C-alpha positions as a printed NumPy array, in Angstrom:
array([[  76.438, -169.599,  -74.108],
       [  79.176, -168.718,  -71.918],
       [  79.702, -165.765,  -69.74 ],
       [  76.063, -164.018,  -70.078],
       [  76.34 , -161.03 ,  -67.896],
       [  73.924, -158.026,  -67.629],
       [  74.771, -154.594,  -69.639],
       [  73.072, -152.085,  -70.444],
       [  70.802, -152.153,  -73.185],
       [  70.564, -151.517,  -76.901],
       [  68.241, -148.783,  -78.194],
       [  66.543, -150.102,  -81.801],
       [  64.652, -147.528,  -84.069],
       [  62.517, -147.817,  -86.812],
       [  62.508, -143.842,  -88.341],
       [  59.848, -143.277,  -90.686],
       [  58.377, -139.899,  -92.109],
       [  55.612, -139.827,  -89.777],
       [  56.441, -141.943,  -87.029],
       [  59.714, -143.3  ,  -85.156],
       [  58.959, -147.041,  -83.93 ],
       [  61.741, -147.828,  -80.703],
       [  62.636, -151.104,  -79.409],
       [  64.698, -152.077,  -76.195],
       [  66.738, -155.225,  -75.456],
       [  67.266, -156.918,  -72.745],
       [  70.232, -156.399,  -70.42 ],
       [  71.558, -159.457,  -71.502],
       [  71.393, -158.522,  -74.834],
       [  69.342, -161.75 ,  -76.407],
       [  65.675, -160.324,  -76.938],
       [  64.254, -157.195,  -78.446],
       [  60.82 , -155.199,  -76.97 ],
       [  58.594, -152.685,  -78.245],
       [  59.244, -149.946,  -76.64 ],
       [  57.308, -146.437,  -77.908],
       [  56.507, -144.622,  -81.236],
       [  57.723, -141.312,  -81.192],
       [  55.69 , -138.707,  -83.672],
       [  58.703, -137.738,  -86.665],
       [  58.96 , -134.096,  -86.162],
       [  61.35 , -131.514,  -84.449],
       [  61.59 , -133.069,  -80.932],
       [  61.872, -136.516,  -82.063],
       [  65.849, -136.537,  -81.272],
       [  65.297, -135.125,  -77.953],
       [  62.663, -137.904,  -77.464],
       [  65.226, -140.385,  -78.272],
       [  68.542, -138.804,  -76.422],
       [  65.532, -139.022,  -73.199],
       [  65.393, -142.819,  -73.894],
       [  68.823, -143.105,  -74.351],
       [  69.805, -141.025,  -70.637],
       [  66.601, -142.558,  -68.85 ],
       [  67.474, -146.253,  -69.904],
       [  71.208, -145.879,  -69.794],
       [  71.744, -146.693,  -73.086],
       [  74.892, -148.543,  -74.369],
       [  74.51 , -147.53 ,  -78.169],
       [  71.753, -147.156,  -80.892],
       [  70.513, -149.255,  -83.712],
       [  68.578, -147.554,  -86.682],
       [  67.189, -149.358,  -89.453],
       [  67.969, -147.994,  -93.097],
       [  65.698, -148.656,  -95.668],
       [  67.922, -149.83 ,  -98.337],
       [  66.069, -150.732, -101.844],
       [  65.943, -154.508, -102.559],
       [  68.969, -154.048, -104.57 ],
       [  70.857, -152.17 , -101.549],
       [  70.943, -148.918, -103.154],
       [  70.178, -145.904, -100.953],
       [  67.084, -144.43 , -102.14 ],
       [  64.659, -141.154, -100.891],
       [  63.616, -142.957,  -97.783],
       [  67.282, -144.337,  -96.945],
       [  68.614, -140.193,  -97.762],
       [  65.775, -139.198,  -95.104],
       [  66.962, -141.796,  -92.566],
       [  70.566, -141.447,  -92.852],
       [  69.662, -137.389,  -91.96 ],
       [  68.125, -138.511,  -88.759],
       [  71.228, -140.76 ,  -88.129],
       [  73.325, -137.429,  -88.263],
       [  70.869, -135.463,  -85.639],
       [  71.323, -138.386,  -83.412],
       [  75.345, -138.689,  -83.464],
       [  75.309, -134.929,  -83.282],
       [  73.297, -135.031,  -80.252],
       [  73.351, -138.286,  -78.547],
       [  75.795, -139.545,  -75.483],
       [  76.369, -143.069,  -77.552],
       [  77.353, -144.418,  -80.717],
       [  74.853, -144.813,  -83.156],
       [  74.778, -147.569,  -85.478],
       [  72.841, -148.575,  -88.981],
       [  71.395, -151.933,  -90.094],
       [  70.236, -153.027,  -93.16 ],
       [  66.123, -152.865,  -92.64 ],
       [  64.624, -154.332,  -96.27 ],
       [  61.295, -155.232,  -95.493],
       [  60.937, -154.87 ,  -91.833],
       [  57.772, -152.953,  -92.142],
       [  55.95 , -155.446,  -94.124],
       [  56.967, -158.272,  -91.966],
       [  55.745, -156.281,  -88.79 ],
       [  52.7  , -155.619,  -90.554],
       [  51.869, -159.185,  -91.626],
       [  52.957, -160.146,  -88.273],
       [  50.385, -158.235,  -86.479],
       [  47.906, -159.415,  -89.299],
       [  48.333, -163.172,  -88.541],
       [  47.945, -162.267,  -84.647],
       [  44.214, -160.917,  -85.073],
       [  45.262, -157.584,  -84.98 ],
       [  43.474, -154.675,  -87.479],
       [  46.159, -152.018,  -89.437],
       [  44.003, -149.462,  -88.368],
       [  44.307, -149.86 ,  -84.879],
       [  47.915, -150.659,  -85.154],
       [  49.434, -148.416,  -87.353],
       [  51.619, -146.938,  -84.262],
       [  52.156, -149.865,  -82.778],
       [  53.116, -151.507,  -86.123],
       [  56.321, -148.96 ,  -85.827],
       [  57.675, -150.462,  -82.68 ],
       [  57.337, -154.142,  -83.652],
       [  59.364, -152.662,  -87.038],
       [  62.088, -151.363,  -84.783],
       [  61.782, -154.475,  -82.793],
       [  62.614, -156.581,  -85.672],
       [  65.496, -154.468,  -86.414],
       [  66.704, -154.374,  -82.774],
       [  66.333, -158.666,  -82.716],
       [  68.064, -158.963,  -85.792],
       [  70.948, -156.958,  -84.749],
       [  71.005, -158.902,  -81.531],
       [  71.092, -162.432,  -83.13 ],
       [  73.857, -161.043,  -85.51 ],
       [  75.996, -160.528,  -82.335],
       [  75.172, -163.579,  -80.998],
       [  75.946, -165.404,  -83.728],
       [  79.75 , -163.397,  -84.324],
       [  80.347, -163.873,  -80.798],
       [  79.548, -167.92 ,  -81.246],
       [  81.705, -168.046,  -83.63 ],
       [  84.377, -166.493,  -82.1  ],
       [  84.506, -168.764,  -79.186],
       [  84.283, -172.135,  -81.535],
       [  88.114, -174.112,  -81.564],
       [  89.626, -173.418,  -84.801]])
């Protein structure tokens, strides 16, 4: 891995009807960290905008909960509506990322760590956002490494 340099972080979002989990990358764009849980209300997009400005975010990655066969269902439609709202208000790009089963995986990881589901209800959204963002960061690294390989 050559040429590591600090850059502005990337924000990851796990959109839900009740809560929105967020995660932030490190400045090397290698690791995602849970950030905060935002209530899914009329102020949600404004809070995301505040985070983007406060943290000087390069771009935002929003997980899209596609159905197992890849179709867009009701949850994905609601998420895409939120994405459009963000694109209209944010000063940076907003990209989408397939997030099938990340909330299930986040719940499982917290359970295996001995955390009670009820006590971690808001935190699970942050962990799901972290998983979405980490998957995105890993794919970026894989793509960059493939481009550096001699042909």
